TIFI-581268 format. One record per residue (C-alpha): x, y, z; residue number from 1; residue in three letters; chain. Coordinates in nm, 3 decimals. Each point is the difference from the previous one (the first is absolute). Layout:
((X,Y,Z),NUM,Ala,A)
...
END
This chain:
((-3.568,2.712,3.607),1,Met,A)
((-0.280,-0.245,0.073),2,Cys,A)
((-0.279,0.240,-0.146),3,Gly,A)
((-0.119,0.113,0.362),4,Leu,A)
((-0.109,0.346,-0.084),5,Glu,A)
((-0.044,0.191,0.346),6,Leu,A)
((-0.242,0.284,0.055),7,Asp,A)
((0.138,0.318,0.160),8,Pro,A)
((-0.136,-0.078,0.351),9,Trp,A)
((0.145,-0.360,-0.024),10,Gln,A)
((0.359,0.157,-0.095),11,Gln,A)
((-0.069,0.231,0.299),12,Leu,A)
((-0.043,-0.291,0.262),13,Val,A)
((0.305,-0.190,-0.148),14,Leu,A)
((0.201,0.297,-0.005),15,Arg,A)
((-0.054,0.093,0.350),16,Glu,A)
((-0.022,-0.325,0.146),17,Gly,A)
((0.341,-0.109,-0.137),18,Leu,A)
((0.174,0.302,0.117),19,Gly,A)
((0.324,-0.060,0.171),20,Glu,A)
((0.209,0.151,0.286),21,Arg,A)
((0.378,0.102,-0.051),22,Pro,A)
((0.084,-0.316,0.142),23,Asp,A)
((-0.175,-0.217,-0.270),24,Gly,A)
((-0.280,-0.103,0.214),25,Lys,A)
((-0.383,0.040,-0.056),26,Trp,A)
((-0.134,0.348,0.120),27,Ser,A)
((-0.327,-0.174,0.052),28,Ala,A)
((0.034,-0.351,0.129),29,Pro,A)
((-0.365,-0.018,-0.008),30,Glu,A)
((-0.233,0.114,-0.303),31,Val,A)
((-0.383,-0.011,-0.004),32,Ala,A)
((-0.213,0.089,-0.290),33,Val,A)
((-0.380,0.040,0.047),34,Val,A)
((-0.255,0.078,-0.269),35,Cys,A)
((-0.320,-0.131,-0.170),36,Pro,A)
((0.003,-0.308,-0.202),37,Arg,A)
((0.113,-0.046,-0.363),38,Gln,A)
((0.211,0.307,-0.002),39,Asn,A)
((0.339,-0.196,-0.044),40,Gly,A)
((0.132,-0.085,0.340),41,Lys,A)
((0.090,-0.333,-0.148),42,Asn,A)
((0.219,0.156,-0.282),43,Ala,A)
((0.183,0.206,0.284),44,Ile,A)
((0.104,-0.359,0.172),45,Leu,A)
((0.094,-0.158,-0.332),46,Glu,A)
((0.240,0.291,-0.060),47,Ala,A)
((0.141,-0.022,0.343),48,Arg,A)
((0.040,-0.378,-0.008),49,Glu,A)
((0.175,0.000,-0.335),50,Leu,A)
((0.232,0.240,0.133),51,Ala,A)
((0.051,-0.174,0.289),52,Gly,A)
((0.104,-0.309,-0.213),53,Leu,A)
((0.172,0.135,-0.281),54,Phe,A)
((0.158,0.342,0.122),55,Leu,A)
((0.025,-0.004,0.385),56,Leu,A)
((0.119,-0.348,0.022),57,Gly,A)
((-0.248,-0.102,0.283),58,Glu,A)
((0.081,-0.366,0.098),59,Arg,A)
((-0.390,-0.031,0.099),60,Leu,A)
((-0.315,0.167,-0.046),61,Ile,A)
((-0.300,-0.128,0.169),62,Val,A)
((-0.332,0.086,-0.165),63,His,A)
((-0.286,-0.084,0.232),64,Ser,A)
((-0.382,0.069,-0.051),65,Ala,A)
((-0.326,-0.112,0.193),66,His,A)
((-0.148,-0.189,-0.276),67,Gln,A)
((0.179,-0.293,-0.180),68,Tyr,A)
((-0.153,0.130,-0.333),69,Asp,A)
((0.121,0.317,0.062),70,Thr,A)
((0.365,-0.107,0.051),71,Ser,A)
((0.004,-0.233,-0.300),72,Met,A)
((-0.119,0.273,-0.215),73,Glu,A)
((0.302,0.231,0.091),74,Ala,A)
((0.216,-0.299,-0.057),75,Tyr,A)
((-0.119,-0.072,-0.354),76,Arg,A)
((0.009,0.373,-0.077),77,Arg,A)
((0.362,0.026,0.091),78,Leu,A)
((0.079,-0.304,-0.169),79,Lys,A)
((-0.161,0.130,-0.336),80,Ala,A)
((0.205,0.326,0.026),81,Leu,A)
((0.305,-0.186,0.068),82,Ile,A)
((-0.051,-0.252,-0.275),83,Glu,A)
((-0.083,0.260,-0.257),84,Asn,A)
((0.351,0.175,0.043),85,Met,A)
((0.253,-0.271,-0.113),86,Pro,A)
((0.280,0.199,0.158),87,Glu,A)
((-0.170,-0.053,0.351),88,Phe,A)
((-0.112,-0.349,-0.085),89,Asp,A)
((0.331,-0.135,-0.076),90,Lys,A)
((0.118,0.073,0.342),91,Arg,A)
((-0.280,-0.224,0.167),92,Val,A)
((0.095,-0.337,0.128),93,Arg,A)
((-0.332,-0.130,0.056),94,Arg,A)
((-0.388,0.116,0.042),95,Tyr,A)
((-0.117,-0.197,0.304),96,Ile,A)
((-0.383,-0.088,-0.083),97,Asn,A)
((-0.074,-0.247,0.265),98,Ala,A)
((-0.302,0.094,0.213),99,His,A)
((0.080,0.184,0.278),100,Gly,A)
((0.367,0.063,-0.060),101,Thr,A)
((-0.033,0.193,-0.298),102,Glu,A)
((0.293,0.230,-0.076),103,Gly,A)
((0.289,0.108,-0.260),104,Ile,A)
((0.357,-0.069,0.052),105,Glu,A)
((0.297,0.168,-0.202),106,Leu,A)
((0.300,-0.160,-0.069),107,Lys,A)
((0.196,0.251,0.220),108,Gly,A)
((-0.192,-0.119,0.294),109,Gly,A)
((-0.273,0.280,0.039),110,Gln,A)
((-0.340,-0.147,0.068),111,Arg,A)
((-0.370,0.110,0.032),112,Ile,A)
((-0.246,-0.203,0.187),113,Arg,A)
((-0.375,0.046,-0.002),114,Phe,A)
((-0.185,-0.091,0.313),115,Arg,A)
((-0.356,-0.003,0.157),116,Thr,A)
((-0.010,0.150,0.324),117,Arg,A)
((-0.054,-0.231,0.291),118,Thr,A)
((0.068,0.003,0.359),119,Lys,A)
((0.338,-0.185,-0.049),120,Gly,A)
((0.053,0.099,-0.372),121,Gly,A)
((0.351,0.151,-0.058),122,Gly,A)
((0.166,-0.136,0.280),123,Arg,A)
((0.344,-0.150,-0.090),124,Gly,A)
((0.074,0.251,-0.245),125,Phe,A)
((0.247,0.298,0.005),126,Ser,A)
((-0.077,0.256,-0.261),127,Gly,A)
((0.130,0.320,-0.100),128,Asp,A)
((-0.345,0.136,-0.132),129,Cys,A)
((-0.355,-0.088,0.142),130,Val,A)
((-0.303,0.088,-0.177),131,Ile,A)
((-0.355,-0.021,0.164),132,Phe,A)
((-0.252,0.034,-0.282),133,Asp,A)
((-0.372,0.020,0.093),134,Glu,A)
((0.148,0.168,0.318),135,Ala,A)
((-0.388,0.099,0.111),136,Met,A)
((-0.051,-0.358,0.091),137,Glu,A)
((0.296,-0.090,0.204),138,Phe,A)
((-0.013,-0.188,0.300),139,Pro,A)
((0.225,0.109,0.283),140,Glu,A)
((0.103,-0.367,0.068),141,Ala,A)
((0.140,-0.017,-0.374),142,Ser,A)
((0.181,0.331,0.048),143,Leu,A)
((0.190,-0.152,0.300),144,Ala,A)
((0.086,-0.310,-0.190),145,Ala,A)
((0.147,0.204,-0.318),146,Ile,A)
((0.124,0.309,0.125),147,Leu,A)
((0.312,-0.132,0.186),148,Pro,A)
((0.127,-0.173,-0.294),149,Ile,A)
((0.154,0.335,-0.107),150,Val,A)
((0.131,0.104,0.348),151,Ser,A)
((0.364,-0.167,-0.070),152,Ala,A)
((0.053,0.172,-0.351),153,Gln,A)
((0.234,0.303,-0.011),154,Pro,A)
((-0.229,0.208,-0.232),155,Asn,A)
((-0.380,-0.138,-0.011),156,Pro,A)
((-0.291,0.139,-0.122),157,Gln,A)
((-0.379,-0.052,0.058),158,Ile,A)
((-0.276,0.099,-0.235),159,Trp,A)
((-0.371,0.005,0.094),160,Tyr,A)
((-0.238,0.043,-0.289),161,Thr,A)
((-0.411,0.004,0.026),162,Gly,A)
((-0.335,0.190,-0.017),163,Ser,A)
((-0.154,0.144,0.292),164,Ala,A)
((-0.143,-0.213,0.279),165,Val,A)
((-0.365,-0.052,0.016),166,Asp,A)
((-0.076,-0.167,0.329),167,Gln,A)
((-0.326,-0.156,-0.134),168,Leu,A)
((0.233,-0.203,-0.235),169,Ile,A)
((0.350,-0.029,0.154),170,His,A)
((0.032,-0.151,0.328),171,Asp,A)
((0.371,0.067,0.019),172,Asn,A)
((0.054,0.369,-0.081),173,Gly,A)
((0.190,0.099,0.309),174,Val,A)
((0.343,-0.045,-0.140),175,Val,A)
((-0.061,0.222,-0.296),176,Leu,A)
((-0.177,0.242,0.234),177,Ser,A)
((0.297,0.018,0.203),178,Arg,A)
((0.237,0.039,-0.279),179,Val,A)
((-0.227,0.278,-0.132),180,Arg,A)
((0.004,0.198,0.334),181,Ala,A)
((0.346,0.009,-0.008),182,Arg,A)
((-0.002,0.146,-0.338),183,Gly,A)
((-0.238,0.243,0.084),184,Leu,A)
((0.167,0.111,0.301),185,Ser,A)
((0.302,0.122,-0.226),186,Gly,A)
((0.247,-0.074,0.266),187,Thr,A)
((0.119,-0.366,-0.087),188,Asp,A)
((0.296,0.071,-0.201),189,Glu,A)
((0.032,-0.365,-0.091),190,Arg,A)
((-0.297,-0.037,-0.193),191,Leu,A)
((-0.089,0.164,-0.336),192,Ala,A)
((-0.407,0.001,0.003),193,Tyr,A)
((-0.185,0.075,-0.328),194,Phe,A)
((-0.400,0.023,0.020),195,Glu,A)
((-0.240,0.109,-0.268),196,Trp,A)
((-0.360,0.059,0.153),197,Ser,A)
((-0.266,0.248,0.028),198,Val,A)
((0.021,0.212,0.336),199,Asp,A)
((-0.290,-0.168,0.189),200,Ala,A)
((0.049,-0.152,0.350),201,Glu,A)
((-0.220,-0.294,-0.076),202,Thr,A)
((-0.222,-0.119,-0.293),203,Pro,A)
((-0.319,0.113,0.157),204,Asp,A)
((0.149,0.332,-0.002),205,Ala,A)
((0.005,0.008,-0.379),206,Val,A)
((-0.297,0.208,-0.111),207,Thr,A)
((-0.198,-0.040,-0.330),208,Pro,A)
((0.158,0.291,-0.125),209,Glu,A)
((0.344,-0.111,0.057),210,Met,A)
((-0.086,-0.342,-0.138),211,Ala,A)
((-0.136,0.157,-0.299),212,Ala,A)
((0.305,0.245,-0.046),213,Asp,A)
((0.239,-0.202,-0.289),214,Leu,A)
((0.241,0.256,0.060),215,Val,A)
((0.052,-0.090,0.357),216,Leu,A)
((0.010,-0.375,-0.120),217,Ala,A)
((0.269,0.069,-0.231),218,Ala,A)
((0.211,0.130,0.294),219,Ser,A)
((-0.028,-0.336,0.190),220,Ala,A)
((0.102,-0.206,-0.314),221,Asn,A)
((0.330,0.093,-0.133),222,Pro,A)
((-0.069,-0.220,-0.307),223,Ala,A)
((-0.247,0.219,-0.159),224,Val,A)
((-0.065,0.038,-0.292),225,Pro,A)
((0.144,-0.375,-0.057),226,Arg,A)
((-0.294,-0.052,0.226),227,Ile,A)
((-0.281,0.157,-0.183),228,Pro,A)
((-0.213,0.255,0.167),229,Leu,A)
((-0.310,-0.183,-0.164),230,Glu,A)
((0.104,-0.320,0.158),231,Tyr,A)
((0.021,0.167,0.341),232,Ile,A)
((-0.339,0.168,-0.038),233,Glu,A)
((-0.160,-0.349,-0.100),234,Gly,A)
((0.157,-0.130,0.342),235,Glu,A)
((-0.151,0.285,0.206),236,Arg,A)
((-0.353,-0.129,-0.116),237,Ala,A)
((0.101,-0.380,0.025),238,Ala,A)
((0.152,-0.003,0.359),239,Leu,A)
((-0.209,0.218,0.232),240,Gly,A)
((0.140,0.304,0.168),241,Arg,A)
((0.183,-0.168,0.294),242,Arg,A)
((0.166,-0.276,-0.210),243,Ser,A)
((0.092,0.267,-0.266),244,Tyr,A)
((0.167,0.227,0.269),245,Ala,A)
((0.221,-0.279,0.100),246,Val,A)
((0.098,-0.183,-0.315),247,Glu,A)
((0.017,0.290,-0.241),248,Arg,A)
((0.046,0.332,0.213),249,Leu,A)
((0.253,-0.172,0.245),250,Gly,A)
((-0.198,0.095,0.328),251,Val,A)
((0.059,-0.267,0.230),252,Gly,A)
((-0.211,-0.143,0.304),253,Asp,A)
((0.347,-0.018,0.168),254,Trp,A)
((-0.024,-0.180,0.337),255,Pro,A)
((0.064,0.194,0.325),256,Ala,A)
((0.350,-0.027,0.154),257,Leu,A)
((-0.085,0.117,0.358),258,Asp,A)
((0.249,-0.175,0.191),259,Gly,A)
((0.173,-0.156,-0.280),260,Gly,A)
((0.250,0.295,-0.089),261,Met,A)
((0.377,-0.005,0.102),262,Ala,A)
((0.036,0.099,0.353),263,Val,A)
((0.361,0.175,-0.050),264,Ile,A)
((0.022,0.299,-0.217),265,Asp,A)
((0.240,-0.138,-0.281),266,Tyr,A)
((0.128,0.370,-0.062),267,Glu,A)
((0.072,0.019,0.367),268,Ala,A)
((0.207,-0.344,-0.025),269,Trp,A)
((0.175,0.099,-0.277),270,Lys,A)
((0.154,0.291,0.184),271,Gln,A)
((0.123,-0.252,0.249),272,Leu,A)
((0.255,-0.151,-0.263),273,Leu,A)
((0.359,-0.005,0.087),274,Asp,A)
((0.197,-0.215,-0.184),275,Ser,A)
((0.284,0.057,0.238),276,Leu,A)
((-0.165,-0.066,0.285),277,Ser,A)
((0.167,-0.277,0.257),278,Arg,A)
((-0.106,-0.127,0.319),279,Pro,A)
((0.211,-0.040,0.302),280,Gln,A)
((0.022,-0.309,0.201),281,Glu,A)
((-0.184,-0.142,0.174),282,Pro,A)
((-0.277,-0.057,-0.220),283,Val,A)
((-0.353,-0.160,-0.019),284,Cys,A)
((-0.106,-0.258,-0.238),285,Phe,A)
((-0.362,-0.074,-0.106),286,Gly,A)
((-0.141,-0.245,-0.235),287,Phe,A)
((-0.313,-0.070,-0.159),288,Asp,A)
((-0.172,-0.243,-0.267),289,Val,A)
((-0.288,0.066,-0.201),290,Thr,A)
((-0.329,-0.188,0.077),291,Pro,A)
((0.032,-0.218,-0.320),292,Asp,A)
((0.353,-0.070,0.096),293,Arg,A)
((0.135,0.103,-0.336),294,Gln,A)
((0.235,0.282,0.104),295,Phe,A)
((0.191,0.068,0.346),296,Ala,A)
((0.206,0.298,0.114),297,Thr,A)
((0.266,0.056,0.237),298,Ile,A)
((0.045,0.355,0.113),299,Ala,A)
((0.221,0.206,0.230),300,Val,A)
((-0.034,0.311,0.201),301,Ala,A)
((0.262,0.182,0.179),302,Gly,A)
((0.096,0.333,0.159),303,Lys,A)
((0.215,0.240,-0.237),304,Arg,A)
((0.296,0.248,0.122),305,Ser,A)
((-0.248,0.291,-0.030),306,Asp,A)
((-0.253,-0.158,0.245),307,Gly,A)
((-0.235,-0.068,-0.286),308,Leu,A)
((-0.148,-0.367,-0.052),309,Ala,A)
((0.114,-0.196,-0.296),310,His,A)
((-0.236,-0.297,-0.181),311,Ala,A)
((0.164,-0.236,-0.255),312,Glu,A)
((-0.112,-0.301,-0.190),313,Ile,A)
((0.256,-0.251,0.059),314,Val,A)
((-0.139,-0.278,-0.231),315,Glu,A)
((-0.348,-0.042,-0.180),316,His,A)
((-0.014,-0.329,-0.188),317,Arg,A)
((-0.275,-0.263,-0.111),318,Arg,A)
((-0.090,-0.278,0.267),319,Gly,A)
((0.107,-0.027,0.349),320,Thr,A)
((0.251,-0.294,0.020),321,Gly,A)
((0.293,0.236,-0.044),322,Trp,A)
((-0.108,0.224,0.314),323,Ile,A)
((0.128,-0.213,0.314),324,Pro,A)
((0.362,-0.042,-0.131),325,Glu,A)
((0.024,0.365,-0.128),326,Arg,A)
((-0.133,0.134,0.338),327,Ile,A)
((0.246,-0.257,0.201),328,Arg,A)
((0.277,0.167,-0.235),329,Glu,A)
((-0.100,0.362,0.071),330,Leu,A)
((-0.034,-0.061,0.374),331,Val,A)
((0.340,-0.159,0.022),332,Ala,A)
((0.177,0.306,-0.176),333,Ala,A)
((-0.202,0.287,0.168),334,His,A)
((-0.115,-0.109,0.345),335,Arg,A)
((-0.327,0.193,-0.022),336,Pro,A)
((-0.199,0.120,0.278),337,Leu,A)
((-0.284,-0.214,-0.117),338,Glu,A)
((-0.168,-0.215,-0.312),339,Val,A)
((-0.372,0.078,0.013),340,Val,A)
((-0.321,-0.153,-0.218),341,Cys,A)
((-0.364,0.048,0.056),342,Asp,A)
((-0.146,-0.297,0.202),343,Ser,A)
((-0.304,-0.040,-0.237),344,Val,A)
((0.170,0.066,-0.335),345,Gly,A)
((0.126,-0.292,-0.210),346,Ala,A)
((0.369,0.073,0.113),347,Ala,A)
((-0.091,-0.131,0.324),348,Ala,A)
((0.028,-0.348,-0.121),349,Ser,A)
((0.359,0.049,-0.067),350,Leu,A)
((0.087,0.061,0.367),351,Val,A)
((0.046,-0.373,0.098),352,Pro,A)
((0.256,-0.055,-0.266),353,Glu,A)
((0.182,0.332,0.099),354,Leu,A)
((0.005,-0.073,0.370),355,Glu,A)
((0.139,-0.374,-0.084),356,Arg,A)
((0.287,0.206,-0.170),357,Leu,A)
((0.045,0.209,0.318),358,Gly,A)
((-0.175,0.307,-0.109),359,Val,A)
((-0.248,0.155,0.253),360,Gln,A)
((-0.282,0.156,-0.152),361,Val,A)
((-0.233,0.274,0.149),362,Gln,A)
((-0.361,-0.061,-0.115),363,Gln,A)
((-0.218,0.277,0.023),364,Thr,A)
((-0.378,0.016,0.126),365,Lys,A)
((-0.296,0.152,-0.185),366,Ala,A)
((0.030,0.312,0.207),367,Ser,A)
((0.360,0.029,-0.043),368,Glu,A)
((-0.004,-0.038,-0.382),369,Phe,A)
((-0.252,0.301,0.034),370,Ala,A)
((0.246,0.201,0.208),371,Asp,A)
((0.264,-0.085,-0.281),372,Ala,A)
((-0.199,0.124,-0.313),373,Cys,A)
((-0.101,0.305,0.198),374,Gly,A)
((0.366,0.096,0.075),375,Leu,A)
((0.095,-0.085,-0.341),376,Phe,A)
((-0.225,0.219,-0.132),377,Tyr,A)
((0.099,0.276,0.244),378,Asp,A)
((0.355,-0.031,-0.078),379,Met,A)
((-0.078,0.054,-0.385),380,Val,A)
((-0.235,0.295,0.080),381,Asp,A)
((0.243,0.180,0.214),382,Gln,A)
((0.285,-0.042,-0.235),383,Ala,A)
((0.203,-0.224,0.295),384,Lys,A)
((0.074,-0.276,-0.248),385,Leu,A)
((0.238,-0.056,-0.289),386,Arg,A)
((0.009,-0.279,-0.253),387,His,A)
((0.174,-0.115,-0.304),388,Leu,A)
((-0.276,-0.028,-0.243),389,Gly,A)
((-0.023,-0.388,-0.063),390,His,A)
((-0.253,-0.061,-0.295),391,Pro,A)
((-0.198,-0.284,0.211),392,Ala,A)
((-0.036,0.224,0.298),393,Leu,A)
((-0.111,0.304,-0.201),394,Asp,A)
((-0.251,-0.201,-0.181),395,Gln,A)
((-0.127,-0.112,0.344),396,Ala,A)
((-0.019,0.362,0.143),397,Val,A)
((-0.196,0.114,-0.331),398,Arg,A)
((-0.238,-0.289,0.071),399,Gly,A)
((-0.014,-0.046,0.354),400,Gly,A)
((-0.354,0.034,0.118),401,Thr,A)
((-0.125,-0.055,0.360),402,Arg,A)
((-0.256,-0.177,0.205),403,Arg,A)
((-0.163,0.111,0.330),404,Ala,A)
((0.095,-0.177,0.319),405,Leu,A)
((-0.208,0.136,0.269),406,Gly,A)
((0.068,0.356,0.004),407,Glu,A)
((0.339,-0.042,-0.190),408,Arg,A)
((0.110,-0.154,-0.321),409,Trp,A)
((0.233,-0.238,-0.151),410,Val,A)
((0.140,-0.064,-0.350),411,Trp,A)
((-0.262,-0.192,-0.199),412,Asp,A)
((0.174,-0.288,-0.121),413,Arg,A)
((-0.290,-0.231,-0.055),414,Arg,A)
((-0.190,0.242,-0.254),415,Ser,A)
((0.304,0.179,-0.162),416,Ser,A)
((0.080,-0.062,-0.347),417,Ala,A)
((0.342,0.094,0.057),418,Thr,A)
((0.309,-0.214,0.175),419,Asp,A)
((-0.014,0.192,0.334),420,Leu,A)
((0.277,-0.206,0.174),421,Ser,A)
((0.272,0.251,-0.073),422,Pro,A)
((-0.222,0.260,0.183),423,Leu,A)
((-0.092,-0.251,0.280),424,Val,A)
((0.383,-0.121,0.062),425,Ala,A)
((0.109,0.387,0.029),426,Ser,A)
((-0.274,0.117,0.234),427,Thr,A)
((0.074,-0.290,0.237),428,Leu,A)
((0.357,0.047,-0.013),429,Ala,A)
((-0.022,0.378,0.053),430,Leu,A)
((-0.253,-0.065,0.288),431,Trp,A)
((0.248,-0.207,0.177),432,Arg,A)
((0.295,0.223,-0.049),433,Leu,A)
((-0.187,0.276,0.174),434,Leu,A)
((-0.211,-0.170,0.237),435,Leu,A)
((0.216,-0.317,0.074),436,Gly,A)
((0.151,0.159,0.324),437,Gly,A)
((0.273,0.220,0.075),438,Pro,A)
((0.189,-0.238,0.221),439,Ser,A)
((0.138,-0.202,-0.285),440,Val,A)
((0.173,0.323,-0.154),441,Tyr,A)
((0.126,0.088,0.351),442,Glu,A)
((0.145,-0.363,0.056),443,Glu,A)
((0.189,0.069,-0.327),444,Arg,A)
((0.126,0.346,0.087),445,Gly,A)
((-0.227,0.169,-0.242),446,Leu,A)
((-0.230,0.277,0.039),447,Ile,A)
((-0.388,-0.092,-0.010),448,Ser,A)
((-0.195,0.130,-0.304),449,Phe,A)
((-0.222,0.261,0.086),450,Ser,A)
((-0.298,0.134,-0.174),451,Leu,A)
END
């Protein structure tokens, strides 16, 4: 209707990326598209954004890019498509052109905002769809700022689009590299991953014969023949073999992810989902706060009637001010074995207020936190744990990396681009449940939990 004609490969991405489950939710809450420049990734995003505004009724779409100019070009292109279609243009309440707040608002309340990624950019929004354009240059701090804005939505979707990472040019390619690693593994059912590239490990592995093969170049550029092969051949002479390999053949110089991959096998984690799981009392509560204090989580762990452990997110919300009173309510209602947090984490600052409210908090030492992390890993690995599948906890498990602590390790909250507070809170609650001392169970006439 807007005159946006899509190539077959673009139609493929949109058709598969917008697939739905029987319950109407996205089959792929995350979609990533990686291919060489000028092939038409922007047209895919324009079609997705038009659908979000006029077909899907999404209340807020956030389009973020690394460069301000790129973000504004995306705004101008979408604005022109809508203005050229009277049936759509008449549904627009206003076009927002003020610097830094550009966007489009419909009379029905649907909005799209165009942002430049910064450390804090995106905070305060709660969007149905977030688009990370130019994802090959994506600081992890920006991801931490923007990603949580979709966590409260019933059916959110995240899109990553970009070209291959070149570490000589891109200082922040780890985020896209992690997404790509998940895509290539073929095990993350939440991610629809599309990549067009020549099969070579590094740009330096592209031989002169490979670089001269225009059929090979066409395989990495789905817009051929819209991109003429003569133009591609001219690029080869102008760019040099390494740059040509990255920019036109899609062969990335991808950052190493050693030590940066998720610790827990997400496929194994999914197998532990039990929507009917219920803990018996007494339980343990754990709480944690992200290092930037933007989000906090309360988790509970308990023993099930069949002897397995149960982990559950009680609450995951923005900010920290709600934590003390909520924990006081939970303690009054459930008389838990213990309330626990990490003594060196951001959550420890809430302990004085909790104690003022009459809540005693057990704070773990560094060595105890390492014990807790190892125990949580073992419980998942040995399938002795069940959970309810909370989105924030699932996301933390997918992105949960570790850092060394002597000969052991702990969850890496400082370097992670993911909100790990649900994972840390669950880890602490489970640890205190299993190792907090059998005498309390015996005092209440209950059998102690046994591994």
